C-alpha positions as CSV (number, residue, x, y, z in Angstrom):
1,X,-7.6,-44.3,-34.7
2,X,-8.7,-40.9,-32.6
3,X,-6.1,-39.6,-30.2
4,X,-6.7,-37.3,-27.7
5,X,-4.5,-34.7,-29.3
6,X,-6.9,-34.8,-32.3
7,X,-9.8,-33.6,-29.9
8,X,-7.8,-30.8,-28.4
9,X,-6.7,-29.5,-31.6
10,X,-10.1,-30.1,-33.4
11,X,-12.6,-29.2,-30.8
12,X,-10.1,-27.6,-28.1
13,X,-11.1,-23.8,-28.3
14,X,-14.8,-24.8,-28.8
15,X,-14.8,-27.2,-25.7
16,X,-12.4,-24.2,-23.2
17,X,-10.1,-27.0,-22.5
18,X,-6.7,-26.1,-21.1
19,X,-3.7,-28.6,-20.5
20,X,-2.7,-28.7,-17.0
21,X,-0.8,-32.0,-16.8
22,X,0.1,-34.9,-18.4
23,X,1.1,-33.4,-21.8
24,X,3.3,-36.5,-23.1
25,X,-0.2,-38.7,-22.7
26,X,-1.7,-36.9,-25.6
27,X,-0.6,-39.3,-27.9
28,X,-3.4,-41.7,-26.3
29,X,-5.9,-43.3,-28.1
30,X,-9.7,-43.1,-27.3
31,X,-11.4,-46.0,-27.7
32,X,-14.7,-45.3,-27.0
33,X,-17.5,-42.4,-27.6
34,X,-18.2,-42.4,-24.3
35,X,-17.7,-39.3,-21.2
36,X,-18.0,-40.5,-17.7
37,X,-18.6,-38.6,-14.6
38,X,-17.2,-40.4,-11.5
39,X,-19.5,-39.6,-8.7
40,X,-20.5,-43.0,-7.4
41,X,-17.2,-44.4,-7.9
42,X,-15.3,-42.1,-6.0
43,X,-17.3,-43.2,-2.6
44,X,-15.1,-47.0,-3.4
45,X,-17.9,-48.3,-5.1
46,X,-16.5,-49.8,-8.3
47,X,-19.1,-52.4,-9.5
48,X,-19.7,-52.2,-13.0
49,X,-17.1,-49.7,-13.6
50,X,-16.0,-49.1,-17.4
51,X,-12.5,-47.9,-17.8
52,X,-11.0,-46.2,-21.2
53,X,-13.8,-43.4,-20.8
54,X,-12.9,-39.8,-20.9
55,X,-13.6,-38.8,-17.0
56,X,-15.3,-35.5,-16.3
57,X,-14.8,-34.2,-12.4
58,X,-17.6,-31.6,-11.7
59,X,-18.6,-29.7,-8.8
60,X,-20.0,-32.1,-6.5
61,X,-17.0,-34.4,-7.3
62,X,-14.4,-31.6,-6.2
63,X,-16.5,-30.8,-3.3
64,X,-16.7,-34.6,-2.1
65,X,-13.1,-34.8,-2.5
66,X,-12.0,-31.7,-0.3
67,X,-13.9,-33.6,2.8
68,X,-11.8,-36.8,2.6
69,X,-8.3,-37.0,4.4
70,X,-5.7,-37.0,1.8
71,X,-4.8,-41.0,2.1
72,X,-8.6,-41.7,1.2
73,X,-8.7,-39.1,-1.5
74,X,-5.3,-40.3,-3.4
75,X,-6.8,-44.1,-2.9
76,X,-10.2,-43.2,-4.5
77,X,-8.5,-41.3,-7.4
78,X,-5.9,-44.4,-8.1
79,X,-9.1,-46.2,-8.4
80,X,-10.6,-44.5,-11.2
81,X,-7.6,-43.9,-12.8
82,X,-6.6,-46.9,-15.1
83,X,-3.9,-47.4,-17.5
84,X,-6.9,-47.0,-20.5
85,X,-8.0,-43.6,-19.2
86,X,-7.6,-41.5,-22.3
87,X,-7.6,-37.7,-20.2
88,X,-9.4,-36.2,-17.2
89,X,-11.1,-32.9,-17.5
90,X,-12.1,-30.9,-14.4
91,X,-15.2,-28.5,-15.0
92,X,-16.3,-25.3,-14.5
93,X,-12.8,-23.8,-13.7
94,X,-12.3,-25.5,-10.7
95,X,-8.9,-25.6,-9.3
96,X,-7.6,-29.8,-9.7
97,X,-6.9,-31.5,-6.3
98,X,-3.2,-32.1,-6.3
99,X,-3.7,-35.9,-5.7
100,X,-5.1,-35.8,-9.4
101,X,-2.7,-33.5,-10.9
102,X,0.0,-35.4,-9.3
103,X,-1.0,-38.8,-10.8
104,X,-2.2,-37.8,-14.2
105,X,1.6,-36.2,-14.7
106,X,2.7,-39.8,-13.2
107,X,0.9,-41.6,-15.2
108,X,1.1,-39.8,-18.4
109,X,-2.7,-38.7,-18.5
110,X,-4.0,-35.6,-20.0
111,X,-5.5,-33.6,-17.6
112,X,-7.6,-30.5,-19.0
113,X,-9.7,-28.0,-17.2
114,X,-12.3,-25.8,-18.7
115,X,-14.7,-23.1,-18.0
116,X,-18.2,-25.1,-18.8
117,X,-20.4,-26.9,-16.5
118,X,-19.9,-30.8,-16.6
119,X,-23.0,-31.5,-17.7
120,X,-22.5,-29.1,-20.5
121,X,-19.2,-30.9,-21.1
122,X,-20.9,-34.4,-21.5
123,X,-23.5,-33.5,-23.7
124,X,-20.4,-31.7,-26.2
125,X,-18.0,-34.4,-25.9
126,X,-20.3,-37.1,-26.1
127,X,-21.6,-35.5,-29.4
128,X,-18.3,-34.4,-31.2
129,X,-17.2,-38.5,-30.5
130,X,-20.2,-39.7,-31.9
131,X,-19.7,-38.2,-35.1
132,X,-15.9,-39.3,-35.3
133,X,-16.8,-42.7,-34.6
134,X,-19.2,-43.2,-36.9
135,X,-19.0,-46.0,-39.2
136,X,-17.6,-44.3,-42.5
137,X,-16.5,-45.3,-46.0
138,X,-14.8,-43.5,-49.0
139,X,-16.9,-43.8,-52.2
140,X,-15.5,-42.3,-55.8
141,X,-17.6,-39.7,-57.1
142,X,-19.4,-36.6,-57.3
143,X,-22.2,-35.6,-54.7
144,X,-25.0,-32.7,-55.7
145,X,-27.4,-31.9,-54.2
146,X,-30.6,-31.7,-56.7
147,X,-34.4,-30.6,-55.2
148,X,-33.2,-31.2,-51.8
149,X,-32.3,-34.8,-52.9
150,X,-28.7,-36.0,-52.2
151,X,-27.5,-37.5,-55.4
152,X,-24.0,-39.5,-55.9
153,X,-23.2,-39.9,-59.4
154,X,-21.2,-42.3,-60.1
155,X,-19.1,-44.4,-63.2
156,X,-16.0,-45.0,-64.8
157,X,-13.3,-42.6,-65.2
158,X,-14.1,-40.0,-68.1
159,X,-17.6,-40.7,-68.4
160,X,-19.0,-37.2,-67.6
161,X,-19.5,-37.2,-63.8
162,X,-18.3,-33.6,-63.4
163,X,-19.5,-32.3,-66.3
164,X,-23.0,-33.9,-65.3
165,X,-22.3,-31.7,-61.8
166,X,-21.2,-29.0,-63.1
167,X,-24.4,-28.7,-65.6
168,X,-26.8,-29.1,-62.2
169,X,-24.6,-26.4,-60.8
170,X,-25.1,-24.0,-63.3
171,X,-29.1,-24.7,-63.1
172,X,-29.1,-24.0,-59.3
173,X,-28.4,-26.9,-57.4
174,X,-25.4,-27.6,-55.0
175,X,-22.4,-29.4,-54.5
176,X,-21.0,-31.0,-51.9
177,X,-18.2,-33.1,-53.0
178,X,-16.5,-33.6,-56.4
179,X,-14.1,-37.1,-56.8
180,X,-14.1,-38.1,-53.3
181,X,-16.7,-38.4,-51.0
182,X,-16.9,-39.3,-47.4
183,X,-20.1,-41.2,-46.1
184,X,-20.6,-41.2,-42.5
185,X,-23.8,-43.6,-41.0
186,X,-25.4,-41.0,-38.6
187,X,-27.6,-42.5,-35.7
188,X,-27.4,-46.1,-37.7
189,X,-30.4,-45.1,-39.8
190,X,-29.3,-42.5,-42.4
191,X,-26.0,-41.7,-44.4
192,X,-24.3,-38.4,-44.9
193,X,-21.9,-37.7,-47.7
194,X,-19.0,-34.7,-47.3
195,X,-16.0,-34.2,-48.7
196,X,-12.4,-33.6,-47.8
197,X,-11.2,-30.0,-46.7
198,X,-8.6,-29.9,-49.2
199,X,-10.7,-30.3,-52.0
200,X,-13.9,-28.7,-50.7
201,X,-15.8,-26.6,-53.3
202,X,-13.3,-27.5,-55.9
203,X,-14.0,-29.4,-58.9
204,X,-11.4,-30.8,-61.6
205,X,-12.9,-30.5,-65.3
206,X,-10.7,-32.2,-68.2
207,X,-9.5,-29.7,-70.4
208,X,-10.1,-26.8,-68.0
209,X,-8.4,-28.3,-64.8
210,X,-9.5,-27.2,-60.8
211,X,-12.2,-24.7,-60.6
212,X,-13.2,-23.4,-57.3
213,X,-17.5,-23.5,-57.4
214,X,-17.8,-21.2,-54.4
215,X,-15.9,-18.3,-56.2
216,X,-17.1,-19.1,-59.6
217,X,-20.7,-19.4,-58.6
218,X,-21.4,-18.1,-55.4
219,X,-21.7,-19.9,-51.9
220,X,-25.3,-20.5,-52.7
221,X,-24.4,-23.4,-55.1
222,X,-22.3,-25.3,-52.5
223,X,-22.4,-26.8,-49.2
224,X,-20.5,-29.0,-46.8
225,X,-22.4,-31.8,-46.4
226,X,-26.0,-33.9,-47.6
227,X,-27.8,-37.1,-46.8
228,X,-27.2,-39.1,-49.4
229,X,-30.5,-40.3,-51.0
230,X,-30.1,-41.9,-54.2
231,X,-26.6,-43.5,-56.2
232,X,-26.6,-42.9,-60.1
233,X,-24.4,-44.5,-62.2
234,X,-23.2,-42.6,-65.7
235,X,-22.3,-45.7,-67.8
236,X,-21.6,-45.7,-71.9
237,X,-24.8,-46.5,-74.4
238,X,-24.3,-49.9,-74.8
239,X,-27.1,-51.3,-77.6
240,X,-26.5,-55.0,-76.6
241,X,-27.5,-54.1,-72.6
242,X,-31.4,-53.9,-71.9
243,X,-32.5,-50.9,-70.0
244,X,-35.4,-50.7,-68.0
245,X,-38.2,-48.8,-69.5
246,X,-40.6,-48.6,-67.1
247,X,-39.5,-48.5,-63.5
248,X,-41.0,-51.0,-62.1
249,X,-37.7,-52.9,-61.4
250,X,-36.6,-50.8,-58.3
251,X,-32.5,-51.5,-57.7
252,X,-30.9,-50.9,-54.2
253,X,-27.0,-50.7,-53.7
254,X,-25.7,-51.7,-49.9
255,X,-23.6,-48.7,-48.2
256,X,-22.8,-49.2,-44.8
257,X,-25.6,-51.9,-44.2
258,X,-28.4,-49.2,-45.3
259,X,-30.0,-49.8,-48.7
260,X,-30.0,-47.0,-51.3
261,X,-31.8,-46.4,-54.3
262,X,-29.9,-46.7,-57.5
263,X,-30.1,-45.9,-60.9
264,X,-28.0,-46.6,-64.2
265,X,-28.3,-44.0,-66.4
266,X,-27.1,-44.6,-69.8
267,X,-25.1,-42.0,-71.6
268,X,-24.5,-41.1,-75.6
269,X,-24.2,-38.1,-77.8
270,X,-27.7,-35.9,-77.6
271,X,-29.1,-37.2,-74.4
272,X,-29.0,-33.9,-71.5
273,X,-27.9,-35.9,-68.4
274,X,-28.3,-32.9,-66.8
275,X,-32.0,-32.8,-66.9
276,X,-32.5,-36.8,-66.6
277,X,-30.5,-36.4,-63.1
278,X,-33.2,-33.7,-62.6
279,X,-36.0,-36.1,-63.2
280,X,-34.5,-38.7,-60.9
281,X,-34.4,-37.1,-58.0
282,X,-38.1,-35.2,-59.1
283,X,-39.2,-38.6,-59.1
284,X,-37.6,-39.8,-55.8
285,X,-39.1,-37.1,-53.9
286,X,-42.5,-38.2,-55.9
287,X,-42.1,-41.7,-54.2
288,X,-41.4,-40.5,-50.7
289,X,-44.6,-39.0,-50.8
290,X,-45.9,-42.4,-51.9
291,X,-46.9,-42.1,-55.2
292,X,-45.0,-44.2,-57.5
293,X,-45.6,-43.5,-61.7
294,X,-44.4,-46.8,-62.7
295,X,-46.9,-48.8,-60.1
296,X,-49.5,-46.5,-60.8
297,X,-49.0,-47.2,-64.8
298,X,-49.0,-50.9,-64.1
299,X,-51.8,-50.5,-62.2
300,X,-54.3,-49.4,-64.7
301,X,-52.2,-51.3,-67.3
302,X,-53.8,-54.5,-65.8
303,X,-57.0,-52.9,-65.2
304,X,-57.4,-52.3,-68.6
305,X,-57.0,-55.8,-69.4
306,X,-59.4,-57.4,-67.0
307,X,-61.9,-54.8,-68.4
308,X,-60.7,-56.4,-72.4
309,X,-60.9,-59.8,-71.0
310,X,-64.3,-59.4,-69.6
311,X,-65.5,-57.9,-72.7
312,X,-64.2,-60.3,-74.4
313,X,-65.8,-63.2,-72.2
314,X,-69.4,-61.4,-72.2
315,X,-69.6,-61.6,-75.9
316,X,-68.5,-65.4,-76.4
317,X,-71.5,-66.0,-73.6
318,X,-73.7,-63.7,-75.8
319,X,-72.5,-65.7,-78.8
């Protein structure tokens, strides 16, 4: 649930918002990631008017309202202010019409003044709201950037996720989040992972405790977010389990409706997990560039088999 108060606290300084009326309404809920500039609606044409959107009053709206009779001005403003209106922002530092201030105060609708032009506010607030309203999910694991590839390391407790991530960081790769990863679906087509503000740059290493990666290895070894490209699940080696040795059978996991390449990496003493994770990331980059080692090997194998069969048939025909 995203409230007007959250918008003010998180982005009020960036947007230059100054509350001038309707303070009790800061707990109003923002239900749509949309910002609307009334324009035509102020003339009385309300067909297709959508409520529940933040309203931005710009220069043209202010000048139009000034030209109207007080009764008409009041009626037009009453028409656009509905019980579901989250907030109203008067742009470019204009003075709010007294009717608008009175209506917002009475209806407990937060009324703000901002120094930015209306068009600038529309684009900024829309971008911020779209970020907040992105579909998201919280996953357990450690997200790292390896050779520019976002790798989410998952697995059972104490399997070695944090230790593997620490090894990658020591080799110059970067940490995004340890233990808790918040994944957002951006523009409906790709995923971005980040960590909670409270645990940002921190890792828990059993036997050592909490460490600050940025302080130990430098700011270059951390970043706030990264696109989620592949998921690697670490699991203890099971001799009874069959593990893919060629790589033709590609696996995917569904996260927020998007298929993400998925690898199961068995762990046992003697296996260099850090090196294997680097190899998975590099192999993923090669696949993105159109080169698939497993498919190339399979094609060569089929060609070799076909040549041998052809030679055998030729010898049999000669005989």
